[in-house]
C-alpha positions as CSV (number, residue, x, y, z in Angstrom):
1,M,0.0,0.0,0.0
2,V,1.3,3.4,-1.0
3,F,0.8,6.2,1.5
4,Q,-0.8,9.3,0.1
5,A,0.0,12.3,2.2
6,P,-2.9,14.7,2.9
7,S,-2.8,17.6,0.4
8,K,-3.0,20.3,3.1
9,P,-1.4,20.7,6.5
10,M,-3.4,19.1,9.3
11,T,-4.0,20.2,12.9
12,Y,-2.7,18.0,15.6
13,D,-6.2,16.8,16.4
14,E,-6.9,16.0,12.8
15,F,-3.7,14.0,12.7
16,I,-4.6,11.9,15.7
17,A,-8.0,11.1,14.2
18,F,-6.3,10.1,10.9
19,A,-3.7,8.0,12.7
20,L,-6.3,6.1,14.7
21,L,-8.5,5.2,11.7
22,P,-8.9,1.4,11.5
23,E,-7.2,1.2,8.1
24,N,-4.1,2.8,9.7
25,A,-3.7,0.1,12.4
26,G,-0.2,-1.2,12.4
27,R,1.2,1.7,10.5
28,N,3.7,4.1,12.0
29,F,3.2,7.8,11.3
30,E,5.1,10.9,12.4
31,F,3.5,14.3,12.5
32,L,5.9,17.2,12.1
33,D,4.9,20.8,11.7
34,G,1.5,20.0,10.2
35,E,2.7,17.3,7.8
36,V,2.2,13.6,8.0
37,F,5.0,11.1,7.3
38,E,4.8,7.4,7.3
39,K,7.8,5.9,9.0
40,M,8.8,2.9,6.9
41,P,10.7,-0.1,8.3
42,G,14.5,0.4,8.2
43,T,17.4,-1.9,7.8
44,T,18.3,-4.6,10.3
45,E,21.6,-2.8,10.8
46,N,19.9,0.4,12.0
47,S,17.5,-1.5,14.1
48,G,20.4,-3.4,15.7
49,I,22.1,-0.2,16.6
50,A,19.1,1.1,18.4
51,S,18.6,-2.3,20.1
52,E,22.2,-2.4,21.3
53,I,21.6,1.0,23.0
54,G,18.5,-0.4,24.6
55,I,20.4,-3.4,25.9
56,E,23.2,-1.3,27.4
57,T,20.7,1.0,29.0
58,A,18.5,-1.8,30.5
59,V,21.5,-3.7,31.9
60,Y,22.9,-0.6,33.5
61,C,19.6,0.6,34.9
62,R,18.7,-2.8,36.3
63,A,22.1,-3.2,38.0
64,N,21.9,0.2,39.5
65,N,18.2,0.1,40.5
66,I,17.4,3.1,38.2
67,P,13.8,3.2,36.8
68,Y,13.8,2.8,33.1
69,F,11.2,2.5,30.3
70,I,12.5,2.2,26.8
71,T,10.9,2.0,23.4
72,G,12.1,1.1,19.9
73,E,11.1,2.3,16.4
74,A,7.4,1.8,17.1
75,G,7.1,4.0,20.1
76,A,5.3,7.3,19.3
77,Y,5.6,10.3,21.5
78,R,3.9,13.7,21.6
79,I,6.5,16.4,21.5
80,G,4.7,19.7,21.6
81,N,2.2,19.6,18.8
82,N,4.1,16.9,16.9
83,T,4.2,13.1,17.1
84,L,7.7,11.7,16.6
85,V,8.8,8.1,16.5
86,P,12.5,7.8,17.5
87,D,14.5,4.6,16.9
88,F,15.1,4.5,20.6
89,A,13.7,6.4,23.6
90,Y,14.3,6.4,27.3
91,K,12.3,7.8,30.2
92,P,12.1,7.1,33.9
93,T,8.3,7.1,33.9
94,P,5.9,4.3,32.8
95,L,4.9,3.9,29.2
96,T,1.2,4.4,28.3
97,N,-1.5,2.9,26.1
98,E,-2.2,6.3,24.7
99,Y,-1.3,7.2,21.1
100,P,1.0,9.0,21.1
101,D,2.5,8.7,24.6
102,P,1.8,12.1,26.1
103,I,4.9,12.1,28.4
104,P,8.0,12.7,26.3
105,P,11.2,10.8,26.8
106,L,14.3,12.3,28.3
107,W,16.6,10.8,25.6
108,V,16.1,9.7,22.0
109,V,18.2,8.2,19.3
110,E,17.7,8.7,15.6
111,V,19.7,6.3,13.4
112,I,20.2,8.3,10.2
113,S,20.0,6.4,6.9
114,P,21.2,7.7,3.5
115,N,17.5,8.1,2.4
116,D,16.7,10.5,5.3
117,K,16.2,14.1,4.1
118,V,18.4,16.7,5.7
119,A,15.5,19.2,6.2
120,D,13.5,16.5,8.0
121,I,16.4,15.6,10.2
122,R,16.9,19.3,11.1
123,K,13.2,19.8,11.9
124,K,13.1,16.8,14.2
125,R,16.3,17.8,15.9
126,Q,14.8,21.3,16.6
127,R,11.6,19.8,18.1
128,Y,13.6,17.5,20.4
129,L,15.9,20.3,21.5
130,E,13.0,22.7,22.1
131,A,11.5,20.1,24.4
132,G,14.8,19.7,26.3
133,I,15.3,16.1,25.1
134,L,18.8,14.7,24.8
135,L,19.3,13.6,21.2
136,W,21.8,11.2,19.6
137,E,22.0,11.2,15.8
138,I,23.8,8.1,14.7
139,Y,25.5,8.0,11.3
140,P,26.4,4.3,10.7
141,D,28.2,4.8,7.4
142,E,30.5,7.4,8.9
143,R,30.7,5.5,12.3
144,L,29.9,8.7,14.2
145,I,27.4,9.8,16.8
146,D,26.4,13.4,17.1
147,V,25.1,14.3,20.6
148,Y,22.8,17.3,21.0
149,A,21.8,18.6,24.4
150,S,19.8,21.7,25.0
151,G,22.0,24.7,25.6
152,Q,25.2,22.8,24.8
153,P,27.4,22.7,21.7
154,L,27.2,19.7,19.5
155,I,29.7,16.9,20.3
156,T,30.7,14.3,17.8
157,Y,32.0,10.9,19.0
158,G,33.7,8.1,17.0
159,I,35.1,4.7,17.5
160,G,37.4,4.5,20.6
161,T,35.3,6.9,22.6
162,S,32.6,6.6,25.2
163,I,29.5,8.8,25.7
164,A,28.2,9.8,29.1
165,V,24.4,9.6,29.0
166,Q,23.6,12.9,30.7
167,V,20.1,11.8,31.8
168,I,21.2,8.5,33.5
169,A,23.8,9.1,36.2
170,G,26.9,7.0,35.6
171,L,25.9,5.4,32.3
172,Q,28.6,5.4,29.7
173,I,28.2,3.8,26.3
174,E,31.1,2.8,24.2
175,V,30.7,3.9,20.5
176,A,32.4,0.7,19.4
177,K,29.7,-1.4,21.1
178,V,27.0,0.5,19.2
179,L,28.7,0.7,15.8
180,R,30.2,-2.8,15.6
Protein backbone atom coordinates (compact mmCIF):
# COMPACT_ATOMS: atom_id res chain seq x y z
CA MET A 1 0.00 0.00 0.00
CA VAL A 2 1.33 3.41 -0.97
CA PHE A 3 0.82 6.24 1.50
CA GLN A 4 -0.84 9.30 0.06
CA ALA A 5 -0.01 12.30 2.24
CA PRO A 6 -2.88 14.69 2.91
CA SER A 7 -2.84 17.58 0.44
CA LYS A 8 -3.05 20.31 3.08
CA PRO A 9 -1.43 20.70 6.49
CA MET A 10 -3.36 19.10 9.34
CA THR A 11 -3.97 20.21 12.87
CA TYR A 12 -2.68 17.98 15.64
CA ASP A 13 -6.21 16.76 16.44
CA GLU A 14 -6.88 15.96 12.77
CA PHE A 15 -3.65 13.97 12.67
CA ILE A 16 -4.61 11.91 15.73
CA ALA A 17 -8.03 11.14 14.22
CA PHE A 18 -6.31 10.11 10.95
CA ALA A 19 -3.66 7.96 12.66
CA LEU A 20 -6.30 6.12 14.73
CA LEU A 21 -8.46 5.16 11.72
CA PRO A 22 -8.91 1.36 11.52
CA GLU A 23 -7.23 1.23 8.10
CA ASN A 24 -4.10 2.76 9.67
CA ALA A 25 -3.73 0.12 12.39
CA GLY A 26 -0.21 -1.24 12.40
CA ARG A 27 1.20 1.72 10.46
CA ASN A 28 3.71 4.11 11.95
CA PHE A 29 3.19 7.82 11.35
CA GLU A 30 5.10 10.90 12.37
CA PHE A 31 3.49 14.32 12.46
CA LEU A 32 5.93 17.19 12.10
CA ASP A 33 4.94 20.83 11.71
CA GLY A 34 1.52 20.00 10.24
CA GLU A 35 2.74 17.31 7.84
CA VAL A 36 2.21 13.55 8.04
CA PHE A 37 5.03 11.13 7.26
CA GLU A 38 4.76 7.36 7.25
CA LYS A 39 7.78 5.86 8.95
CA MET A 40 8.83 2.91 6.87
CA PRO A 41 10.73 -0.07 8.27
CA GLY A 42 14.47 0.44 8.23
CA THR A 43 17.42 -1.85 7.80
CA THR A 44 18.27 -4.56 10.29
CA GLU A 45 21.63 -2.82 10.83
CA ASN A 46 19.92 0.38 11.96
CA SER A 47 17.47 -1.54 14.13
CA GLY A 48 20.36 -3.45 15.68
CA ILE A 49 22.12 -0.20 16.58
CA ALA A 50 19.05 1.08 18.45
CA SER A 51 18.59 -2.34 20.09
CA GLU A 52 22.20 -2.35 21.32
CA ILE A 53 21.62 1.02 23.01
CA GLY A 54 18.47 -0.39 24.60
CA ILE A 55 20.36 -3.42 25.92
CA GLU A 56 23.19 -1.32 27.36
CA THR A 57 20.67 1.01 29.00
CA ALA A 58 18.50 -1.77 30.45
CA VAL A 59 21.45 -3.72 31.86
CA TYR A 60 22.92 -0.62 33.50
CA CYS A 61 19.62 0.62 34.92
CA ARG A 62 18.71 -2.82 36.34
CA ALA A 63 22.13 -3.23 37.95
CA ASN A 64 21.87 0.22 39.52
CA ASN A 65 18.19 0.14 40.48
CA ILE A 66 17.36 3.07 38.20
CA PRO A 67 13.82 3.20 36.81
CA TYR A 68 13.78 2.83 33.06
CA PHE A 69 11.20 2.53 30.33
CA ILE A 70 12.49 2.22 26.79
CA THR A 71 10.92 1.96 23.36
CA GLY A 72 12.13 1.14 19.88
CA GLU A 73 11.11 2.29 16.45
CA ALA A 74 7.37 1.76 17.07
CA GLY A 75 7.07 4.05 20.12
CA ALA A 76 5.31 7.31 19.27
CA TYR A 77 5.60 10.34 21.54
CA ARG A 78 3.89 13.70 21.63
CA ILE A 79 6.54 16.38 21.46
CA GLY A 80 4.71 19.73 21.58
CA ASN A 81 2.16 19.58 18.77
CA ASN A 82 4.14 16.93 16.92
CA THR A 83 4.24 13.15 17.05
CA LEU A 84 7.72 11.71 16.65
CA VAL A 85 8.81 8.08 16.52
CA PRO A 86 12.48 7.82 17.48
CA ASP A 87 14.48 4.65 16.87
CA PHE A 88 15.12 4.46 20.64
CA ALA A 89 13.71 6.41 23.57
CA TYR A 90 14.29 6.37 27.33
CA LYS A 91 12.27 7.81 30.16
CA PRO A 92 12.07 7.08 33.89
CA THR A 93 8.26 7.14 33.92
CA PRO A 94 5.94 4.30 32.81
CA LEU A 95 4.87 3.87 29.21
CA THR A 96 1.20 4.37 28.35
CA ASN A 97 -1.49 2.87 26.12
CA GLU A 98 -2.23 6.32 24.71
CA TYR A 99 -1.34 7.25 21.15
CA PRO A 100 0.98 8.99 21.15
CA ASP A 101 2.50 8.69 24.61
CA PRO A 102 1.84 12.13 26.13
CA ILE A 103 4.91 12.06 28.39
CA PRO A 104 7.99 12.73 26.26
CA PRO A 105 11.21 10.78 26.77
CA LEU A 106 14.34 12.33 28.27
CA TRP A 107 16.64 10.79 25.65
CA VAL A 108 16.09 9.75 22.04
CA VAL A 109 18.21 8.19 19.33
CA GLU A 110 17.68 8.65 15.62
CA VAL A 111 19.70 6.30 13.39
CA ILE A 112 20.22 8.27 10.19
CA SER A 113 20.02 6.45 6.88
CA PRO A 114 21.17 7.72 3.48
CA ASN A 115 17.52 8.13 2.44
CA ASP A 116 16.67 10.54 5.28
CA LYS A 117 16.16 14.11 4.10
CA VAL A 118 18.42 16.71 5.69
CA ALA A 119 15.52 19.15 6.16
CA ASP A 120 13.47 16.52 8.02
CA ILE A 121 16.43 15.60 10.23
CA ARG A 122 16.89 19.27 11.14
CA LYS A 123 13.18 19.80 11.89
CA LYS A 124 13.06 16.77 14.19
CA ARG A 125 16.28 17.84 15.90
CA GLN A 126 14.81 21.27 16.56
CA ARG A 127 11.62 19.82 18.09
CA TYR A 128 13.61 17.50 20.39
CA LEU A 129 15.89 20.31 21.53
CA GLU A 130 12.99 22.71 22.11
CA ALA A 131 11.48 20.06 24.40
CA GLY A 132 14.78 19.66 26.31
CA ILE A 133 15.29 16.08 25.10
CA LEU A 134 18.81 14.66 24.80
CA LEU A 135 19.29 13.59 21.16
CA TRP A 136 21.80 11.22 19.63
CA GLU A 137 21.96 11.18 15.83
CA ILE A 138 23.83 8.09 14.72
CA TYR A 139 25.49 7.97 11.31
CA PRO A 140 26.36 4.27 10.74
CA ASP A 141 28.17 4.77 7.41
CA GLU A 142 30.49 7.39 8.95
CA ARG A 143 30.67 5.46 12.26
CA LEU A 144 29.91 8.68 14.17
CA ILE A 145 27.42 9.77 16.81
CA ASP A 146 26.39 13.41 17.13
CA VAL A 147 25.12 14.31 20.59
CA TYR A 148 22.78 17.29 21.00
CA ALA A 149 21.81 18.56 24.43
CA SER A 150 19.78 21.71 24.99
CA GLY A 151 21.98 24.73 25.61
CA GLN A 152 25.21 22.85 24.85
CA PRO A 153 27.38 22.67 21.75
CA LEU A 154 27.21 19.65 19.45
CA ILE A 155 29.71 16.94 20.33
CA THR A 156 30.67 14.26 17.79
CA TYR A 157 31.95 10.88 18.99
CA GLY A 158 33.69 8.14 17.03
CA ILE A 159 35.07 4.66 17.54
CA GLY A 160 37.39 4.52 20.55
CA THR A 161 35.31 6.93 22.65
CA SER A 162 32.55 6.56 25.23
CA ILE A 163 29.53 8.79 25.69
CA ALA A 164 28.23 9.76 29.13
CA VAL A 165 24.44 9.62 28.98
CA GLN A 166 23.57 12.88 30.75
CA VAL A 167 20.08 11.80 31.79
CA ILE A 168 21.17 8.52 33.47
CA ALA A 169 23.75 9.06 36.21
CA GLY A 170 26.90 7.04 35.59
CA LEU A 171 25.87 5.38 32.31
CA GLN A 172 28.64 5.44 29.70
CA ILE A 173 28.18 3.79 26.32
CA GLU A 174 31.14 2.83 24.16
CA VAL A 175 30.69 3.89 20.55
CA ALA A 176 32.40 0.68 19.37
CA LYS A 177 29.69 -1.43 21.09
CA VAL A 178 26.97 0.46 19.24
CA LEU A 179 28.68 0.69 15.83
CA ARG A 180 30.21 -2.77 15.55
